[in-house]
C-alpha positions in Angstrom: -13.6 15.9 27.3 -13.2 16.5 23.5 -9.5 17.4 24.1 -8.9 14.1 26.0 -10.5 12.0 23.3 -8.5 13.9 20.6 -5.2 13.4 22.5 -5.9 9.7 23.0 -6.7 9.3 19.4 -3.6 11.2 18.4 -1.3 9.2 20.6 -2.7 5.9 19.4 -2.4 6.8 15.7 1.2 8.0 16.1 2.2 5.0 18.2 0.8 2.4 15.8 2.8 2.3 12.7 3.0 -0.3 10.0 6.5 -0.9 8.5 5.3 -3.4 6.0 5.4 -2.5 2.3 1.9 -2.6 0.8 1.8 -4.4 -2.6 -1.6 -4.6 -4.2 -0.1 -6.3 -7.3 0.8 -9.6 -5.5 -0.4 -11.7 -2.6 2.3 -12.2 0.0 4.0 -15.6 0.3 7.3 -16.6 2.0 10.1 -17.3 -0.5 13.3 -19.1 0.6 15.0 -21.0 -2.2 18.6 -22.1 -2.7 20.0 -22.6 -6.2 23.2 -24.5 -7.0 24.8 -22.9 -10.0 26.8 -26.0 -10.7 23.7 -28.0 -11.6 23.1 -28.5 -15.4 19.8 -26.6 -15.5 21.5 -23.5 -14.2 24.5 -23.5 -16.6 23.3 -20.5 -18.4 23.4 -18.4 -15.2 27.2 -18.7 -15.2 27.5 -16.1 -17.9 26.3 -12.5 -18.0 23.0 -12.2 -19.7 22.1 -15.8 -18.8 18.8 -16.7 -17.2 16.9 -19.7 -16.0 13.5 -20.7 -14.6 13.1 -22.5 -11.3 10.5 -23.3 -8.8 9.4 -21.0 -5.9 7.4 -17.9 -5.5 3.8 -17.8 -6.7 4.3 -19.4 -10.1 8.0 -20.1 -10.3 11.1 -17.8 -10.5 13.1 -16.2 -13.2 16.8 -15.8 -12.3 18.9 -13.5 -14.4 22.7 -12.8 -14.3 23.2 -9.2 -15.3 27.0 -9.4 -15.2 27.5 -7.9 -11.7 24.8 -9.6 -9.7 21.9 -12.0 -9.9 18.3 -10.9 -10.1 15.2 -13.0 -9.2 11.6 -12.2 -10.2 8.4 -14.1 -9.6 6.9 -15.5 -12.8 3.5 -14.4 -11.7 2.1 -11.5 -13.8 1.7 -8.3 -11.8 -2.0 -7.6 -11.0 -3.3 -10.8 -12.7 -5.2 -13.6 -11.1 -3.3 -16.9 -11.1 -4.1 -18.8 -14.3 -2.4 -20.7 -17.1 -1.5 -17.5 -19.0 -0.3 -15.5 -16.0 3.1 -17.1 -15.9 5.7 -14.6 -17.3 8.3 -15.7 -19.8 11.7 -14.3 -20.8 11.7 -12.8 -24.3 14.9 -11.8 -26.1 16.9 -11.8 -22.9 15.9 -8.1 -22.3 12.2 -8.4 -21.4 9.9 -10.4 -19.2 6.5 -10.8 -20.9 3.1 -11.7 -19.5 1.2 -13.8 -22.0 -2.2 -12.8 -20.6 -2.0 -9.1 -21.8 1.4 -8.9 -23.5 2.6 -6.5 -20.8 6.4 -6.3 -20.7 8.9 -5.7 -17.9 12.6 -4.9 -17.8 14.7 -8.0 -16.8 17.3 -5.7 -15.1 15.0 -4.1 -12.6 11.4 -5.4 -13.2 10.2 -2.0 -14.3 7.0 -2.0 -16.5 7.8 -1.3 -20.2 4.1 -1.3 -21.3 2.3 2.0 -21.2 -0.4 2.0 -18.5 1.3 -0.7 -16.4 1.9 0.6 -12.9 3.2 -2.6 -11.1 6.7 -3.7 -11.3 7.6 -7.4 -11.6 7.9 -8.9 -8.1 11.6 -9.0 -7.3 13.2 -11.1 -4.5 16.5 -10.7 -2.7 19.4 -12.7 -4.0 22.4 -13.5 -1.9 25.4 -15.2 -3.6 26.6 -17.4 -0.8 29.9 -18.8 -2.1 30.0 -18.3 -5.9 28.1 -21.6 -6.5 25.0 -21.1 -4.3 22.3 -18.5 -4.6 19.8 -17.9 -1.8 16.6 -16.2 -2.9 14.3 -14.8 -0.2 11.8 -12.1 0.4 12.8 -11.3 4.0 
């Protein structure tokens, strides 16, 4: 009897997998934004090193042109509750900073630059549709 219970438990545990990526630093929301690079508020994105803020995500998005591709990060500070100080800002075009605790993140890949920070900035997928339109999603 114990062998049967063990085999059933084993089969069920192997057959049920979760392919979702666990992220304890951010709640999940669906992101699907389209950005027109020809609009005046996105003029800085037309040059390498340019960046812009826009709506979407938990607390808005940071879009960055690294010269070969566009990157999009949520402005919500990793691991912070949503508040007035938990909206990240771009500082010196190389860092993203969380005003709540002054933690810093690399604008190229979202990696934490502050010692002790374990969460990356929340990055979304960017698809350059036709040179003028960017589609930003998390699926």
